[in-house]
All heavy atoms as an XYZ file, in Angstrom:
658
protein
N       0.839     -1.137     -0.063
C       0.063     -0.014      0.009
C       0.874      1.339     -0.058
O       1.799      1.388      0.786
C      -0.881     -0.050      1.239
C      -1.746      1.198      1.344
S      -2.838      1.296      2.753
C      -3.689     -0.186      2.746
N       0.603      2.189     -0.898
C       1.317      3.403     -0.937
C       0.706      4.422     -0.136
O      -0.577      4.288      0.362
C       1.471      3.879     -2.303
O       0.119      4.238     -2.894
C       2.091      2.811     -3.266
N       1.293      5.510      0.036
C       0.738      6.580      0.859
C      -0.318      7.297      0.165
O      -1.257      7.907      0.782
C       1.892      7.655      1.069
C       2.825      7.184      2.096
C       3.572      8.495      2.624
N       4.606      8.080      3.574
C       4.371      8.250      4.898
N       3.333      8.802      5.364
N       5.257      7.894      5.828
N      -0.428      7.183     -1.168
C      -1.633      7.788     -1.894
C      -2.866      7.050     -1.842
O      -3.933      7.563     -2.041
C      -1.208      8.060     -3.273
O      -1.071      6.785     -3.881
N      -2.800      5.704     -1.405
C      -3.991      4.883     -1.330
C      -4.703      5.124      0.073
O      -3.919      5.020      1.118
C      -3.698      3.515     -1.616
C      -3.257      3.211     -3.086
C      -2.884      1.715     -3.088
O      -2.422      1.197     -2.149
N      -2.888      1.210     -4.346
N      -5.838      5.419      0.178
C      -6.374      5.548      1.537
C      -6.507      4.237      2.201
O      -6.805      3.149      1.626
C      -7.799      6.138      1.264
C      -8.162      5.697     -0.188
C      -6.828      5.536     -0.905
N      -6.464      4.339      3.566
C      -6.572      3.042      4.324
C      -8.042      3.031      4.640
O      -8.858      3.747      4.744
C      -5.810      3.260      5.696
C      -4.382      3.198      5.494
C      -3.709      3.279      6.880
N      -2.248      3.268      6.714
C      -1.350      3.525      7.637
N      -1.859      3.538      8.964
N      -0.093      3.495      7.472
N      -8.455      1.776      4.657
C      -9.828      1.336      4.903
C      -9.965      0.587      6.062
O      -9.206     -0.643      6.392
C     -10.488      0.599      3.725
C     -11.810      0.300      3.954
C     -12.382     -0.384      2.558
N     -13.636     -1.111      2.974
C     -14.028     -2.193      2.283
N     -13.339     -2.513      1.331
N     -15.039     -2.777      2.816
N     -10.692      0.994      7.144
C     -10.877      0.258      8.214
C     -11.754     -1.072      8.014
O     -12.645     -0.954      7.294
C     -11.564      1.026      9.343
C     -10.641      2.181      9.854
C     -11.151      2.867     10.975
N     -12.512      2.683     11.355
C     -13.330      3.605     11.885
N     -12.929      4.776     11.976
N     -14.525      3.128     12.258
N     -11.570     -2.195      8.815
C     -12.154     -3.367      8.495
C     -13.592     -3.246      8.979
O     -14.601     -3.706      8.371
C     -11.437     -4.575      9.136
C     -12.280     -5.806      8.964
C     -10.097     -4.666      8.594
N     -13.763     -2.696     10.135
C     -15.155     -2.620     10.722
C     -15.793     -1.207     10.629
O     -16.599     -0.941     11.557
C     -15.067     -2.994     12.191
C     -14.091     -1.994     13.030
O     -13.496     -1.187     12.397
N     -13.974     -2.283     14.220
N     -15.430     -0.548      9.656
C     -16.116      0.770      9.410
C     -17.487      0.681      9.062
O     -17.979     -0.133      8.256
C     -15.458      1.458      8.314
N     -18.236      1.552      9.576
C     -19.804      1.549      9.258
C     -20.082      2.317      7.979
O     -19.406      3.244      7.707
C     -20.497      2.196     10.365
N     -20.846      1.693      7.188
C     -21.148      2.347      5.838
C     -22.398      3.032      5.933
O     -22.545      4.045      5.091
C     -21.164      1.091      4.747
C     -19.774      0.655      4.528
C     -19.454     -0.633      5.023
C     -18.815      1.365      3.855
C     -18.210     -1.222      4.783
C     -17.559      0.740      3.579
C     -17.284     -0.433      4.087
O     -16.053     -1.043      3.809
N     -23.357      2.663      6.527
C     -24.664      3.336      6.564
C     -25.330      3.147      7.935
O     -25.121      2.207      8.604
C     -25.563      2.600      5.512
O     -26.860      3.137      5.518
N     -26.023      4.196      8.255
C     -26.771      4.121      9.465
C     -28.247      3.737      9.309
O     -29.006      4.001     10.192
C     -26.725      5.544     10.150
N     -28.613      3.176      8.201
C     -30.103      2.919      7.841
C     -30.574      1.894      8.897
O     -31.765      2.032      9.269
C     -30.223      2.462      6.550
C     -30.080      3.612      5.393
C     -30.361      2.854      4.023
C     -31.132      4.593      5.556
N     -29.849      0.943      9.170
C     -30.213      0.054     10.220
C     -30.533      0.466     11.610
O     -31.523      0.188     12.159
C     -29.260     -1.179     10.306
C     -29.138     -1.859      8.840
O     -30.108     -2.132      8.196
N     -27.936     -2.270      8.470
N     -29.545      1.422     11.994
C     -29.879      1.866     13.274
C     -31.085      2.860     13.236
O     -31.813      2.816     14.165
C     -28.519      2.738     13.728
C     -28.615      3.536     15.106
C     -28.801      2.567     16.131
C     -27.370      4.329     15.297
N     -31.204      3.619     12.139
C     -32.325      4.457     12.071
C     -33.660      3.598     12.023
O     -34.661      4.043     12.593
C     -32.249      5.247     10.890
C     -31.472      6.450     10.819
C     -31.419      7.240      9.582
N     -32.774      7.756      9.330
C     -33.143      8.373      8.124
N     -32.134      8.423      7.119
N     -34.202      8.737      7.889
N     -33.640      2.407     11.490
C     -34.807      1.627     11.267
C     -35.140      1.048     12.776
O     -36.350      1.103     13.066
C     -34.440      0.355     10.369
C     -35.601     -0.616     10.257
C     -36.719     -0.041      9.542
C     -34.982     -1.940      9.628
N     -34.207      0.716     13.474
C     -34.507      0.151     14.810
C     -34.996      1.411     15.691
O     -35.996      1.300     16.477
C     -33.177     -0.416     15.452
C     -33.377     -0.684     16.855
C     -32.864     -1.730     14.734
N     -34.446      2.537     15.617
C     -34.815      3.677     16.461
C     -36.142      4.199     16.000
O     -36.897      4.505     16.897
C     -33.684      4.797     16.401
C     -32.341      4.505     17.093
C     -31.472      5.670     16.838
C     -32.519      4.126     18.548
N     -36.413      4.225     14.703
C     -37.795      4.711     14.348
C     -38.868      3.677     14.781
O     -40.053      4.108     15.172
C     -37.789      4.830     12.781
N     -38.570      2.415     14.711
C     -39.436      1.401     15.141
C     -39.787      1.514     16.700
O     -40.940      1.557     17.147
C     -39.106     -0.012     14.911
O     -38.768     -0.037     13.450
C     -40.005     -0.971     15.213
N     -38.684      1.690     17.425
C     -38.763      1.966     18.848
C     -39.652      3.154     19.234
O     -40.449      3.184     20.101
C     -37.470      2.033     19.498
C     -37.502      2.316     20.971
C     -37.791      1.335     21.870
C     -37.156      3.580     21.439
C     -37.805      1.616     23.256
C     -37.102      3.902     22.769
C     -37.583      2.982     23.663
N     -39.349      4.288     18.453
C     -40.107      5.577     18.606
C     -41.516      5.454     18.305
O     -42.425      5.853     19.040
N     -41.870      4.619     17.207
C     -43.147      4.460     16.815
C     -43.933      3.656     17.898
O     -45.105      4.059     18.414
C     -43.340      3.738     15.614
C     -44.735      3.340     15.098
C     -45.566      4.426     14.878
C     -44.643      2.467     13.845
N     -43.358      2.636     18.409
C     -44.107      1.798     19.494
C     -44.236      2.563     20.751
O     -45.360      2.662     21.332
C     -43.295      0.477     19.679
C     -43.835     -0.216     20.870
C     -43.401     -0.387     18.459
N     -43.060      3.264     21.194
C     -43.309      3.948     22.481
C     -44.298      5.097     22.324
O     -45.008      5.337     23.335
C     -41.910      4.358     23.010
O     -41.288      5.147     21.963
C     -41.040      3.196     23.371
N     -44.144      5.951     21.336
C     -45.003      7.021     21.245
C     -46.457      6.587     21.115
O     -47.351      7.397     21.445
C     -44.629      7.978     20.155
C     -43.304      8.760     20.414
S     -43.527      9.817     21.843
C     -42.537      8.982     23.042
N     -46.694      5.534     20.364
C     -48.150      5.084     20.235
C     -48.655      4.642     21.679
O     -49.717      5.011     21.984
C     -48.328      3.857     19.368
O     -47.756      4.419     17.990
C     -49.610      3.481     19.174
N     -47.833      4.002     22.448
C     -48.217      3.563     23.710
C     -48.469      4.691     24.554
O     -49.533      4.825     25.372
C     -47.196      2.471     24.293
C     -47.515      2.271     25.913
C     -47.308      1.204     23.609
N     -47.434      5.696     24.641
C     -47.652      6.767     25.480
C     -48.910      7.724     24.947
O     -49.529      8.190     25.901
C     -46.448      7.787     25.362
C     -45.198      7.165     26.038
C     -43.964      7.560     25.865
C     -45.467      6.194     27.115
C     -42.889      7.008     26.411
C     -44.363      5.673     27.828
C     -43.078      6.121     27.470
N     -49.210      7.858     23.688
C     -50.382      8.537     23.289
C     -51.633      7.912     23.767
O     -52.400      8.598     24.243
C     -50.221      8.624     21.778
N     -51.733      6.575     23.711
C     -52.965      5.972     24.163
C     -53.058      6.173     25.650
O     -54.117      6.455     26.221
C     -52.813      4.551     23.822
C     -53.977      3.631     24.589
C     -52.984      4.215     22.318
N     -51.903      6.002     26.362
C     -52.034      6.126     27.877
C     -52.457      7.607     28.253
O     -53.111      7.898     29.144
C     -50.622      5.705     28.560
C     -50.406      4.320     28.482
C     -48.929      4.045     28.972
C     -51.430      3.557     29.147
N     -51.899      8.624     27.516
C     -52.206      9.963     27.861
C     -53.572     10.234     27.417
O     -54.283     10.986     28.364
C     -51.253     10.868     26.974
N     -54.168      9.718     26.479
C     -55.556     10.036     26.116
C     -56.401      9.320     27.177
O     -57.434      9.847     27.598
C     -55.927      9.564     24.703
C     -55.536     10.443     23.655
C     -54.831     10.124     22.679
C     -55.793     11.800     23.595
C     -54.335     10.912     21.584
C     -55.517     12.735     22.671
C     -54.701     12.289     21.641
N     -56.036      8.147     27.541
C     -56.825      7.348     28.601
C     -56.798      8.173     30.007
O     -57.753      8.047     30.654
C     -56.237      5.959     28.681
C     -56.891      5.092     29.686
C     -58.193      4.621     29.478
C     -56.509      4.694     30.904
N     -58.489      3.819     30.635
C     -57.477      3.897     31.517
C     -55.263      4.885     31.644
C     -57.353      3.360     32.743
C     -55.130      4.374     32.832
C     -56.026      3.537     33.419
N     -55.681      8.795     30.220
C     -55.579      9.529     31.499
C     -56.185     10.885     31.496
O     -56.262     11.600     32.554
C     -54.050      9.628     31.959
N     -56.692     11.198     30.290
C     -57.375     12.663     30.107
C     -56.333     13.797     29.904
O     -56.732     14.897     29.990
N     -55.069     13.494     29.553
C     -54.222     14.567     29.253
C     -54.008     14.642     27.716
O     -53.148     14.081     27.066
C     -52.739     14.304     29.804
C     -52.956     13.907     31.333
C     -51.815     15.376     29.607
C     -51.597     13.311     31.894
N     -55.003     15.357     27.107
C     -55.086     15.453     25.669
C     -53.974     16.082     24.965
O     -53.556     15.520     23.841
C     -56.390     16.146     25.324
N     -53.342     17.164     25.485
C     -52.264     17.813     24.844
C     -51.116     16.919     24.744
O     -50.372     16.888     23.805
C     -51.910     19.070     25.596
C     -51.310     18.985     26.901
C     -52.013     18.847     28.159
C     -49.943     18.728     27.184
N     -51.160     18.628     29.208
C     -49.883     18.487     28.604
C     -48.816     18.619     26.569
C     -48.667     18.356     29.348
C     -47.571     18.491     27.107
C     -47.533     18.345     28.594
N     -50.831     15.997     25.839
C     -49.688     15.139     25.812
C     -49.971     13.966     24.770
O     -49.042     13.617     24.065
C     -49.411     14.553     27.158
C     -48.268     13.682     27.249
C     -46.971     14.262     26.880
C     -48.162     13.166     28.654
N     -51.338     13.550     24.718
C     -51.543     12.546     23.762
C     -51.449     12.989     22.283
O     -50.905     12.234     21.444
N     -51.737     14.278     21.999
C     -51.555     14.914     20.816
C     -50.064     15.025     20.366
O     -49.597     14.616     19.241
C     -52.244     16.195     20.583
C     -51.782     16.902     19.289
C     -53.725     16.099     20.695
N     -49.197     15.384     21.298
C     -47.790     15.444     21.035
C     -47.212     14.041     20.749
O     -46.452     13.886     19.837
C     -47.106     16.130     22.263
C     -45.606     16.028     22.097
C     -47.490     17.674     22.452
N     -47.630     13.131     21.514
C     -47.124     11.776     21.208
C     -47.601     11.208     20.011
O     -46.842     10.475     19.236
C     -47.469     10.868     22.531
S     -46.640     11.205     24.011
N     -48.868     11.471     19.644
C     -49.330     10.950     18.323
C     -48.652     11.661     17.134
O     -48.291     11.007     16.237
C     -50.897     11.340     18.224
N     -48.334     12.926     17.201
C     -47.484     13.680     16.116
C     -46.165     13.019     16.267
O     -45.607     12.805     15.047
C     -47.427     15.128     16.501
C     -46.507     15.846     15.581
C     -48.854     15.686     16.336
N     -45.452     12.742     17.272
C     -44.199     12.077     17.180
C     -44.343     10.653     16.614
O     -43.368     10.226     15.907
C     -43.610     12.115     18.569
C     -43.109     13.374     19.139
C     -42.688     13.272     20.581
C     -42.054     14.005     18.277
N     -45.343      9.970     16.815
C     -45.543      8.670     16.271
C     -45.642      8.837     14.701
O     -45.129      7.969     14.016
C     -46.723      7.952     16.827
N     -46.336      9.772     14.229
C     -46.484     10.005     12.771
C     -45.094     10.447     12.185
O     -44.859     10.003     11.067
C     -47.572     11.223     12.520
C     -47.479     11.606     11.137
C     -48.955     10.806     12.901
N     -44.356     11.054     12.841
C     -42.954     11.489     12.424
C     -42.124     10.165     12.362
O     -41.336      9.889     11.333
C     -42.279     12.497     13.416
C     -40.841     12.540     13.055
C     -42.899     13.723     13.283
N     -42.316      9.126     13.187
C     -41.648      7.992     13.150
C     -41.979      7.050     12.012
O     -41.250      6.484     11.342
C     -41.734      7.127     14.424
N     -43.329      7.180     11.664
C     -43.910      6.367     10.480
C     -43.250      7.057      9.235
O     -42.872      6.393      8.292
C     -45.397      6.457     10.373
C     -45.965      6.095      9.145
C     -46.036      5.722     11.655
N     -43.217      8.379      9.161
C     -42.648      8.969      7.985
C     -41.094      8.610      7.917
O     -40.609      8.322      6.673
C     -42.775     10.539      7.966
C     -41.943     11.311      6.902
C     -44.312     10.909      7.928
N     -40.317      8.629      8.917
C     -38.969      8.179      8.909
C     -38.916      6.732      8.437
O     -37.986      6.439      7.814
C     -38.344      8.380     10.321
C     -36.852      8.290     10.241
O     -36.241      8.587      9.205
O     -36.298      7.983     11.256
N     -39.718      5.839      8.887
C     -39.778      4.495      8.466
C     -39.916      4.354      6.940
O     -39.362      3.455      6.218
C     -40.800      3.617      9.214
C     -40.436      3.180     10.553
C     -41.663      2.631     11.312
C     -39.362      2.258     10.691
N     -40.834      5.102      6.400
C     -41.085      5.169      4.895
C     -39.830      5.699      4.248
O     -39.407      4.991      3.213
C     -42.306      5.972      4.580
C     -42.425      6.231      2.995
C     -43.601      5.453      5.114
N     -39.257      6.662      4.738
C     -37.953      7.187      4.145
C     -36.781      6.188      4.111
O     -36.190      5.902      3.182
C     -37.598      8.541      4.817
C     -36.093      9.012      4.221
C     -38.574      9.686      4.417
N     -36.801      5.442      5.217
C     -35.689      4.477      5.373
C     -35.981      3.366      4.330
O     -34.964      2.941      3.801
C     -35.687      3.824      6.784
C     -35.185      4.969      7.751
C     -34.855      2.711      6.942
C     -35.427      4.686      9.234
N     -37.141      2.760      4.265
C     -37.464      1.758      3.410
C     -37.297      2.129      1.908
O     -36.781      1.321      1.015
C     -38.968      1.197      3.619
C     -39.050      0.514      4.921
C     -38.243     -0.723      5.004
O     -37.082     -0.896      4.786
N     -38.862     -1.688      5.663
N     -37.527      3.341      1.618
C     -37.245      3.796      0.188
C     -35.786      3.814     -0.145
O     -35.301      3.432     -1.204
C     -37.916      5.152     -0.120
C     -39.472      5.015     -0.105
C     -40.014      6.390     -0.460
N     -39.517      6.701     -1.850
C     -39.963      7.604     -2.569
N     -40.984      8.269     -2.211
N     -39.368      7.851     -3.823
N     -34.992      4.334      0.832
C     -33.663      4.339      0.711
C     -32.970      2.962      0.591
O     -32.065      2.710     -0.247
C     -32.942      5.134      1.738
C     -33.120      6.611      1.642
C     -32.413      7.347      2.631
N     -32.637      8.813      2.535
C     -32.294      9.689      3.314
N     -31.447      9.426      4.294
N     -32.558     11.039      3.146
N     -33.549      1.850      1.441
C     -32.991      0.565      1.332
C     -33.431     -0.032     -0.027
O     -32.516     -0.770     -0.612
C     -33.602     -0.285      2.390
C     -32.980      0.214      3.851
C     -33.724     -0.430      4.931
N     -33.263     -1.901      4.823
C     -33.924     -2.926      5.425
N     -35.058     -2.731      6.074
N     -33.407     -4.119      5.475
N     -34.504      0.350     -0.513
C     -34.949     -0.175     -1.882
C     -34.061      0.324     -2.982
O     -33.713     -0.372     -3.826
C     -36.367      0.055     -2.057
N     -33.776      1.643     -2.832
C     -32.908      2.214     -3.797
C     -31.552      1.565     -3.816
O     -30.899      1.320     -4.890
C     -32.776      3.698     -3.647
N     -31.020      1.261     -2.679
C     -29.769      0.621     -2.476
C     -29.769     -0.728     -3.069
O     -28.781     -1.103     -3.726
C     -29.305      0.629     -1.061
C     -27.941      0.154     -0.788
C     -27.291      0.384      0.465
N     -28.203     -0.304      1.558
C     -27.906     -0.084      2.847
N     -27.030      0.760      3.129
N     -28.658     -0.645      3.692
N     -30.821     -1.452     -2.949
C     -30.943     -2.800     -3.585
C     -31.006     -2.648     -5.051
O     -30.596     -3.686     -5.835
C     -32.168     -3.501     -3.021
C     -31.902     -4.050     -1.694
N     -31.159     -5.246     -1.354
C     -32.413     -3.798     -0.415
C     -31.085     -5.451     -0.161
N     -31.911     -4.612      0.429
N     -31.701     -1.627     -5.540
C     -31.715     -1.509     -7.102
C     -30.425     -1.225     -7.619
O     -30.005     -1.701     -8.651
C     -32.693     -0.510     -7.356
C     -34.103     -0.907     -7.367
C     -35.065      0.201     -7.982
N     -35.030      1.488     -7.448
C     -35.661      1.768     -6.412
N     -36.588      1.004     -5.856
N     -35.602      3.088     -5.898
N     -29.631     -0.400     -6.909
C     -28.227      0.064     -7.331
C     -27.203     -1.211     -7.304
O     -26.356     -1.290     -8.035
C     -27.823      1.136     -6.520
C     -28.495      2.465     -6.819
C     -28.032      3.576     -5.800
O     -27.004      3.361     -4.967
O     -28.638      4.564     -5.828
N     -27.387     -1.893     -6.218
C     -26.354     -3.045     -5.985
C     -27.262     -4.346     -5.801
O     -27.396     -4.768     -4.521
C     -25.599     -2.792     -4.757
C     -24.744     -1.492     -4.874
C     -24.048     -1.162     -3.612
O     -24.115     -1.911     -2.606
O     -23.315     -0.108     -3.614
N     -27.797     -4.947     -6.802
C     -28.545     -6.169     -6.574
C     -27.664     -7.382     -6.060
O     -26.573     -7.605     -6.473
C     -29.119     -6.483     -7.887
C     -28.238     -5.764     -8.840
C     -27.682     -4.631     -8.171
N     -28.355     -8.083     -5.167
C     -27.578     -9.342     -4.593
C     -26.573     -8.933     -3.513
O     -26.086     -9.935     -2.944
N     -26.407     -7.719     -3.202
C     -25.449     -7.408     -2.121
C     -26.179     -7.256     -0.697
O     -27.185     -6.501     -0.732
C     -24.588     -6.057     -2.400
C     -23.773     -5.776     -1.304
C     -23.893     -6.230     -3.667
N     -25.559     -7.889      0.225
C     -26.253     -7.765      1.550
C     -25.365     -6.849      2.397
O     -24.207     -6.936      2.432
C     -26.306     -9.194      2.328
C     -27.266    -10.111      1.652
C     -27.389    -11.228      2.597
N     -27.710    -10.725      3.972
C     -28.463    -11.486      4.748
N     -28.727    -12.812      4.530
N     -28.641    -10.950      5.952
N     -26.149     -5.778      2.955
C     -25.543     -4.715      3.574
C     -25.440     -4.889      5.003
O     -24.646     -4.311      5.724
C     -25.984     -3.340      3.163
C     -25.787     -2.957      1.820
N     -24.651     -2.433      1.473
C     -26.580     -3.014      0.630
C     -24.627     -2.101      0.123
N     -25.741     -2.516     -0.340
N     -26.392     -5.634      5.491
C     -26.398     -5.750      7.004
C     -27.228     -6.951      7.348
O     -27.754     -7.698      6.618
C     -27.151     -4.533      7.555
O     -28.562     -4.577      7.165
N     -27.485     -7.097      8.688
C     -28.270     -8.303      9.229
C     -29.668     -8.113      8.793
O     -30.428     -9.243      8.586
C     -28.224     -8.317     10.706
C     -29.006     -9.260     11.529
C     -28.486    -10.696     11.227
C     -28.915     -8.910     12.940
N     -30.305     -6.980      8.637
C     -31.797     -6.765      8.302
C     -32.043     -6.862      6.826
O     -33.150     -6.765      6.499
C     -32.197     -5.426      8.916
C     -32.030     -5.401     10.355
C     -31.214     -4.378     10.953
C     -32.771     -6.180     11.063
C     -31.139     -4.405     12.264
C     -32.627     -6.168     12.477
C     -31.683     -5.201     13.080
N     -31.116     -6.978      5.978
C     -31.359     -7.092      4.587
C     -31.113     -8.366      3.979
O     -30.270     -9.108      4.325
C     -30.499     -5.996      3.848
C     -30.856     -4.607      4.301
C     -30.040     -3.494      3.644
O     -30.446     -3.083      2.560
O     -28.976     -3.265      4.080
């Protein structure tokens, strides 16, 4: 290897899509549960805030899946992670 060639770490992360997938799923589940509990307890404003955050998590999940699908179209047959 010469000095002009960049070094590549063996365990370098290439994409954070899988972490985003897990975090968005966790956010969706927890915010949905909190929204239901808040509405049940009569705290409507907190229920609305949690419901809005749950919708944000759903939008993030859609964006993540579209990016994963685009990556599969660009590199067919390549597995990028445990979840693919």
